[in-house]
VMD Tcl script that draws the C-alpha trace (Angstrom):
set ca {
  {87.55 -55.22 230.27}
  {85.68 -56.72 227.24}
  {83.06 -54.06 225.34}
  {80.07 -53.86 226.74}
  {78.50 -54.42 223.84}
  {80.41 -57.45 222.69}
  {78.77 -59.91 220.29}
  {80.82 -62.87 221.52}
  {79.53 -62.67 225.11}
  {76.40 -60.87 224.97}
  {74.48 -63.03 226.51}
  {76.59 -62.97 230.30}
  {77.72 -59.39 230.32}
  {75.60 -56.09 230.25}
  {75.66 -52.83 228.45}
  {77.93 -50.60 230.63}
  {78.90 -47.12 230.01}
  {82.40 -45.74 229.41}
  {84.50 -47.23 231.66}
  {86.29 -44.10 232.31}
  {83.20 -42.32 233.86}
  {82.01 -42.63 237.32}
  {78.94 -43.15 236.19}
  {79.78 -46.90 234.65}
  {80.16 -48.32 238.08}
  {76.00 -47.74 238.29}
  {73.41 -49.72 237.06}
  {74.34 -50.54 233.10}
  {72.56 -48.47 230.53}
  {71.80 -51.68 228.67}
  {70.77 -55.05 230.30}
  {70.38 -57.66 227.75}
  {68.73 -60.01 230.63}
  {66.41 -57.40 231.58}
  {65.37 -55.68 228.15}
  {62.77 -53.22 229.09}
  {59.00 -52.96 227.43}
  {58.47 -49.97 225.72}
  {55.17 -48.81 227.61}
  {54.32 -45.59 225.45}
  {53.51 -45.74 221.72}
  {56.58 -43.86 220.41}
  {57.11 -46.02 217.05}
  {54.25 -43.79 214.88}
  {52.08 -41.14 215.70}
  {49.23 -43.31 217.58}
  {48.73 -46.88 219.19}
  {46.15 -47.33 216.69}
  {48.71 -46.81 213.72}
  {51.10 -49.49 215.88}
  {48.06 -51.93 216.32}
  {46.97 -51.79 212.30}
  {50.42 -52.47 211.43}
  {50.77 -55.68 209.18}
  {54.35 -56.49 210.73}
  {52.34 -56.92 214.40}
  {55.15 -55.89 216.29}
  {55.67 -57.34 219.45}
  {58.37 -56.16 221.77}
  {57.86 -58.75 224.00}
  {60.76 -61.19 221.80}
  {63.62 -59.12 222.02}
  {66.71 -61.06 222.84}
  {70.10 -61.04 222.05}
  {71.82 -57.17 221.35}
  {68.28 -56.17 220.11}
  {67.60 -53.64 223.03}
  {65.50 -50.34 223.32}
  {66.75 -47.20 225.95}
  {64.80 -44.95 225.69}
  {63.36 -46.13 228.88}
  {66.47 -47.14 230.67}
  {68.25 -44.01 230.32}
  {64.78 -42.26 231.43}
  {64.78 -44.35 234.58}
  {68.37 -43.38 235.15}
  {68.21 -39.52 235.00}
  {65.29 -40.16 237.41}
  {66.65 -41.87 239.96}
  {69.12 -39.57 241.61}
  {69.09 -35.76 240.75}
  {72.45 -35.57 242.12}
  {74.56 -37.69 239.31}
  {73.70 -36.00 236.15}
  {74.48 -36.75 232.73}
  {75.39 -34.12 231.78}
  {78.13 -31.18 232.89}
  {76.96 -27.68 232.99}
  {79.89 -27.37 229.85}
  {78.69 -30.19 228.40}
  {74.77 -28.78 228.51}
  {75.71 -25.52 227.31}
  {77.73 -26.99 224.66}
  {74.94 -29.05 223.38}
  {72.06 -26.45 223.33}
  {74.28 -24.11 221.54}
  {74.78 -26.42 219.02}
  {70.64 -27.43 218.89}
  {70.08 -23.99 218.62}
  {72.23 -23.09 216.02}
  {70.90 -26.00 213.95}
  {67.39 -25.03 214.52}
  {68.43 -21.02 213.86}
  {70.49 -22.04 210.54}
  {67.45 -23.93 209.25}
  {64.81 -21.57 209.85}
  {66.78 -18.88 208.19}
  {67.46 -21.59 205.28}
  {63.98 -21.43 204.99}
  {63.34 -17.45 204.68}
  {66.24 -16.98 202.22}
  {64.71 -20.09 200.06}
  {61.20 -18.32 199.18}
  {62.99 -15.31 198.81}
  {64.88 -16.67 196.15}
  {68.41 -16.82 197.28}
  {68.58 -20.43 197.22}
  {67.76 -22.92 194.45}
  {66.80 -26.34 193.44}
  {65.57 -28.57 196.65}
  {66.31 -27.91 200.16}
  {65.61 -30.55 202.98}
  {65.33 -28.86 206.50}
  {66.27 -30.68 209.91}
  {64.43 -29.02 211.91}
  {63.07 -31.35 214.78}
  {66.10 -33.91 214.73}
  {68.77 -31.91 216.28}
  {68.86 -33.99 219.03}
  {70.43 -36.84 216.88}
  {73.24 -34.70 215.56}
  {74.06 -32.97 218.26}
  {74.02 -36.18 220.48}
  {76.43 -38.16 218.34}
  {78.50 -35.46 216.23}
  {79.80 -33.74 219.45}
  {80.87 -36.51 220.47}
  {83.85 -37.03 217.82}
  {87.57 -35.97 217.59}
  {87.97 -33.48 214.40}
  {89.84 -36.69 212.48}
  {86.47 -38.37 212.71}
  {84.69 -39.10 210.11}
  {81.12 -37.92 209.26}
  {78.83 -38.99 206.09}
  {75.21 -37.60 205.59}
  {72.03 -37.27 203.32}
  {70.49 -34.71 201.36}
  {69.28 -33.23 204.55}
  {72.87 -32.42 205.51}
  {72.99 -28.38 206.44}
  {73.15 -29.15 210.34}
  {75.77 -32.28 210.37}
  {77.69 -30.02 208.56}
  {77.64 -27.19 211.08}
  {77.84 -29.53 214.05}
  {80.82 -30.74 212.56}
  {82.43 -27.21 212.74}
  {82.42 -26.26 209.27}
  {81.68 -22.29 209.48}
  {78.21 -21.48 209.16}
  {79.34 -19.01 206.66}
  {80.86 -21.40 204.71}
  {77.32 -23.93 204.77}
  {75.56 -20.96 204.11}
  {77.77 -19.26 201.08}
  {77.49 -22.83 199.66}
  {73.43 -23.10 200.09}
  {73.42 -19.51 197.85}
  {76.09 -20.71 195.39}
  {79.11 -18.63 195.78}
  {82.99 -19.56 195.66}
  {83.31 -18.38 199.50}
  {80.64 -22.08 199.93}
  {82.58 -25.01 201.45}
  {82.35 -26.76 197.77}
  {82.91 -22.99 196.48}
  {78.86 -22.99 194.95}
  {79.25 -26.33 193.29}
  {77.72 -28.74 195.72}
  {74.72 -26.79 197.06}
  {71.86 -28.04 199.20}
  {72.40 -31.91 199.13}
  {76.19 -31.91 198.79}
  {77.86 -30.41 201.55}
  {81.64 -31.12 202.16}
  {84.79 -30.29 203.80}
  {88.24 -32.00 203.84}
  {89.27 -29.84 206.67}
  {86.50 -30.94 209.09}
  {86.02 -34.40 207.44}
  {82.73 -34.41 206.37}
  {82.39 -36.68 203.53}
  {79.55 -35.19 202.20}
  {75.91 -34.98 202.17}
  {74.36 -37.47 199.26}
  {71.36 -36.73 197.25}
  {70.38 -40.64 196.54}
  {69.30 -42.22 199.40}
  {72.10 -45.25 200.75}
  {74.80 -43.88 198.68}
  {76.61 -42.44 201.96}
  {76.82 -45.57 203.35}
  {79.40 -47.20 201.26}
  {81.59 -44.21 201.32}
  {81.05 -44.35 205.16}
  {82.27 -48.21 204.84}
  {85.59 -47.08 203.04}
  {86.27 -44.18 205.34}
  {86.27 -46.88 208.36}
  {88.13 -49.17 206.12}
  {90.94 -46.76 205.82}
  {91.11 -45.97 209.27}
  {91.43 -49.34 210.28}
  {93.91 -50.24 207.39}
  {95.91 -47.52 208.80}
  {95.92 -48.57 212.13}
  {96.70 -52.35 211.62}
  {98.62 -52.57 208.30}
  {100.34 -49.16 208.37}
  {100.69 -49.39 212.00}
  {99.74 -45.84 213.02}
  {99.14 -46.64 216.17}
  {97.20 -43.43 216.78}
  {94.71 -43.83 214.30}
  {91.39 -44.71 216.16}
  {89.58 -42.62 213.95}
  {85.48 -43.47 213.92}
  {82.93 -43.07 211.25}
  {79.45 -41.82 211.42}
  {76.68 -43.12 208.52}
  {73.66 -40.94 209.01}
  {70.76 -41.92 206.71}
  {67.02 -42.12 207.33}
  {64.43 -45.14 207.71}
  {63.69 -45.23 203.74}
  {67.46 -46.16 203.40}
  {66.83 -49.28 205.16}
  {65.33 -51.10 202.44}
  {68.34 -50.27 200.15}
  {70.40 -53.12 199.15}
  {73.48 -51.03 200.36}
  {72.53 -50.93 203.51}
  {72.70 -54.11 203.78}
  {75.92 -55.00 202.07}
  {77.80 -52.63 203.92}
  {76.46 -53.91 207.50}
  {77.71 -57.12 206.65}
  {81.08 -55.82 205.40}
  {81.12 -53.83 208.23}
  {80.71 -56.74 210.30}
  {83.23 -59.01 208.38}
  {85.71 -56.73 209.38}
  {85.34 -55.04 212.19}
  {85.48 -51.87 210.99}
  {84.58 -48.45 213.33}
  {81.46 -47.03 212.25}
  {78.27 -46.55 213.55}
  {75.18 -46.53 211.29}
  {72.97 -43.82 212.90}
  {69.59 -44.60 211.27}
  {67.45 -41.35 211.46}
  {64.14 -42.18 211.55}
  {61.55 -39.79 211.03}
  {58.94 -42.39 210.23}
  {58.72 -40.78 206.85}
  {60.59 -41.68 203.34}
  {59.28 -38.38 201.61}
  {55.86 -39.35 201.53}
  {55.51 -42.89 202.51}
  {54.92 -43.89 206.53}
  {57.54 -46.18 207.52}
  {54.79 -48.53 209.00}
  {53.31 -49.15 205.65}
  {56.64 -49.43 203.61}
  {58.98 -52.17 206.05}
  {57.62 -55.28 206.83}
  {59.23 -55.00 210.39}
  {59.93 -51.30 211.33}
  {62.11 -51.63 214.05}
  {64.86 -51.40 211.84}
  {67.90 -51.94 214.81}
  {66.71 -55.52 214.91}
  {68.51 -55.40 211.78}
  {72.05 -55.31 213.52}
  {72.03 -58.71 214.61}
  {71.36 -60.27 212.00}
  {74.88 -59.23 211.06}
  {76.31 -59.84 214.31}
  {76.14 -56.20 215.34}
  {74.32 -54.54 218.50}
  {71.29 -52.90 217.65}
  {70.11 -50.40 219.65}
  {66.73 -48.46 219.88}
  {66.64 -44.74 221.59}
  {64.06 -41.40 221.83}
  {65.72 -39.63 218.66}
  {64.09 -36.79 220.48}
  {66.01 -36.55 223.50}
  {69.75 -35.66 223.62}
  {70.63 -36.29 226.18}
  {69.62 -40.17 225.55}
  {71.07 -40.15 222.77}
  {74.02 -38.88 223.92}
  {74.17 -41.91 225.88}
  {74.35 -44.62 223.34}
  {76.39 -42.45 221.52}
  {78.76 -42.54 223.69}
  {79.19 -46.33 224.12}
  {78.77 -46.67 220.43}
  {81.23 -44.44 219.29}
  {83.75 -46.20 222.43}
  {83.12 -49.79 220.78}
  {84.41 -48.42 217.91}
  {87.36 -46.63 218.44}
  {87.79 -49.40 221.03}
  {88.15 -51.83 217.50}
  {85.41 -53.47 218.45}
  {83.30 -53.33 215.68}
  {80.16 -51.62 214.37}
  {76.59 -50.62 215.84}
  {73.70 -49.89 214.57}
  {71.45 -47.53 216.29}
  {67.94 -46.55 215.35}
  {67.22 -42.93 216.39}
  {63.41 -42.60 216.26}
  {63.13 -38.61 215.68}
  {60.63 -36.64 213.33}
  {60.60 -33.50 211.50}
  {58.86 -30.30 211.71}
  {58.85 -29.38 207.95}
  {58.01 -31.39 205.04}
  {60.24 -33.30 202.97}
  {61.59 -30.52 201.58}
  {60.96 -26.64 201.04}
  {58.94 -27.53 198.14}
  {56.82 -30.14 199.53}
  {53.20 -28.80 201.23}
  {53.24 -31.31 203.96}
  {49.29 -31.93 203.66}
  {49.93 -36.32 203.75}
  {51.04 -36.27 207.63}
  {47.93 -36.22 210.07}
  {47.93 -32.94 211.55}
  {47.91 -34.41 215.23}
  {51.17 -36.31 214.39}
  {51.90 -33.39 213.90}
  {51.02 -32.32 216.70}
  {52.20 -34.79 218.91}
  {55.81 -34.59 218.25}
  {55.73 -30.52 218.08}
  {54.84 -31.16 221.62}
  {58.77 -33.23 222.54}
  {60.56 -30.74 220.86}
  {63.96 -31.61 222.03}
  {65.33 -28.01 222.50}
  {62.31 -27.68 224.83}
  {63.11 -30.33 226.45}
  {66.81 -29.98 226.92}
  {65.93 -26.31 228.26}
  {63.88 -27.39 230.68}
  {66.31 -29.99 231.85}
  {68.92 -27.88 232.08}
  {66.75 -25.05 234.38}
  {65.68 -27.91 236.61}
  {69.05 -29.46 237.46}
  {70.34 -25.83 237.78}
  {73.09 -26.59 234.88}
  {72.07 -23.04 233.10}
  {69.70 -19.97 233.81}
  {67.42 -18.65 231.94}
  {69.51 -15.87 231.13}
  {72.51 -17.72 230.12}
  {70.46 -19.73 227.49}
  {69.15 -16.29 226.34}
  {72.60 -15.29 225.85}
  {73.19 -18.44 223.44}
  {70.28 -17.81 221.93}
  {71.17 -13.97 221.16}
  {74.75 -14.90 220.37}
  {73.64 -17.65 217.49}
  {71.01 -15.47 216.07}
  {73.94 -13.31 215.08}
  {75.80 -15.82 213.89}
  {73.24 -16.70 211.42}
  {72.25 -13.14 210.51}
  {76.34 -12.77 210.06}
  {76.34 -15.87 207.69}
  {73.32 -14.89 205.29}
  {75.28 -10.81 205.05}
  {78.59 -13.49 204.17}
  {77.06 -15.14 201.96}
  {74.78 -12.51 199.92}
  {77.87 -10.04 199.50}
  {80.25 -13.36 198.38}
  {80.73 -13.71 194.78}
  {79.24 -16.10 192.31}
  {81.56 -18.50 190.71}
  {83.27 -18.03 187.24}
  {82.06 -19.63 184.71}
  {85.91 -21.27 184.58}
  {85.13 -22.95 187.71}
  {81.77 -24.94 185.89}
  {84.25 -27.88 184.24}
  {86.78 -27.94 187.50}
  {86.73 -30.66 189.13}
  {84.97 -32.59 186.37}
  {87.37 -34.63 184.59}
  {90.58 -36.01 186.02}
  {92.26 -36.01 182.67}
  {93.64 -32.31 182.13}
  {93.16 -32.67 178.25}
  {90.25 -34.13 178.48}
  {86.33 -32.34 177.49}
  {86.86 -29.66 179.95}
  {90.18 -27.80 178.63}
  {90.98 -27.19 174.90}
  {94.36 -27.45 172.72}
  {95.32 -24.29 173.90}
  {95.41 -25.49 177.63}
  {92.32 -22.92 178.54}
  {88.72 -24.04 179.83}
  {86.59 -24.85 176.45}
  {83.51 -22.86 178.98}
  {85.61 -19.38 178.86}
  {84.70 -19.56 174.75}
  {81.68 -17.27 174.10}
  {80.09 -20.03 172.09}
  {80.32 -22.60 174.93}
  {77.39 -20.82 176.51}
  {75.27 -20.75 173.17}
  {75.85 -24.32 172.20}
  {78.01 -23.55 168.92}
  {81.86 -24.10 170.84}
  {83.50 -26.92 168.51}
  {84.02 -29.80 171.03}
}
mol new
graphics top color blue
foreach p $ca { graphics top sphere $p radius 0.5 }
foreach p [lrange $ca 0 end-1] q [lrange $ca 1 end] { graphics top cylinder $p $q radius 0.2 }
display resetview
């Protein structure tokens, strides 16, 4: 059976879920011939804001692979309470991962204000449904490329909370030995290919990683190499040239990559609706010959259903997908941001749609978990985060000799003297008087 996302036959074929699942026999998740029209003012905080947009959004004119799935999945869930979207085990895994992300970021805020962390720290509160919905479907060999808001992507991918917290503290036990910090998480062990401080710079890296997977499979004949890459980035990045270049290249070569837009509606202090000629980012996918999907990024179950199809499509060799997850950050752009630009009513609107609260309600109402089970997870995660802080606080700082490691490829370059020792070990180095 050809892919549900197939661009060549999209006009005659409906989307379907994973064909190995009994759920695939139900109504297709995405039906391009009966595209749902969004009835709620989800794009932006208010309907007034949408109508004032110069783009004159026209939801009636969706065509081809441009679809919105939020209402479809909602309808799918409400039709039957006996055919749930997740099992109990899956639900508890999702809940635990989201709680870990939230608790970890809350603790980061405390540690930052206590002077344990330095530089800019960007928290992920409110966006957990996107990270969990996508990353928990990956294999360990699959790759994730993040942004400067990367702590939760790291722990979702499996990087231990201790290693991430230690990195934030600038300690040698961090996942980058204390040299990366908040915006540059990296782990070769878990295939987290980095957080990136500049918007858009991670997308070419992700595209290259997906090309590696395709090259290994098709040229080196590694038949078991079906690795997928997820590229996470925000709405502000989608006006960046690298975004368009990489979409073109990925579609041209049918690379196994999913471009995940975490549209939290604000690029630092710039409203997405004011900065983009057409705020519907997912429409940019079909322009390059790939599906463009919009999903409610505040609902982990909706995100997960879309992620299943997009990741499965990439793994089968059917090419890339652009997924726009419309979400919201509950804190300022960074911990240095007083967050005075966003309307309090807008913040309250999205706070009422907390993705963790929504999942907890779903699990309890559908008898997938009890209050006691969820409280036990809360307690477990609190202990994990407390342990991470204690571990990071007690870990040693990097020695000065580490300063120039992993900077120069040439061992005889600037960082190492004629005697083979690092120049930074010279006491005069920090005084600025060392001979270079």
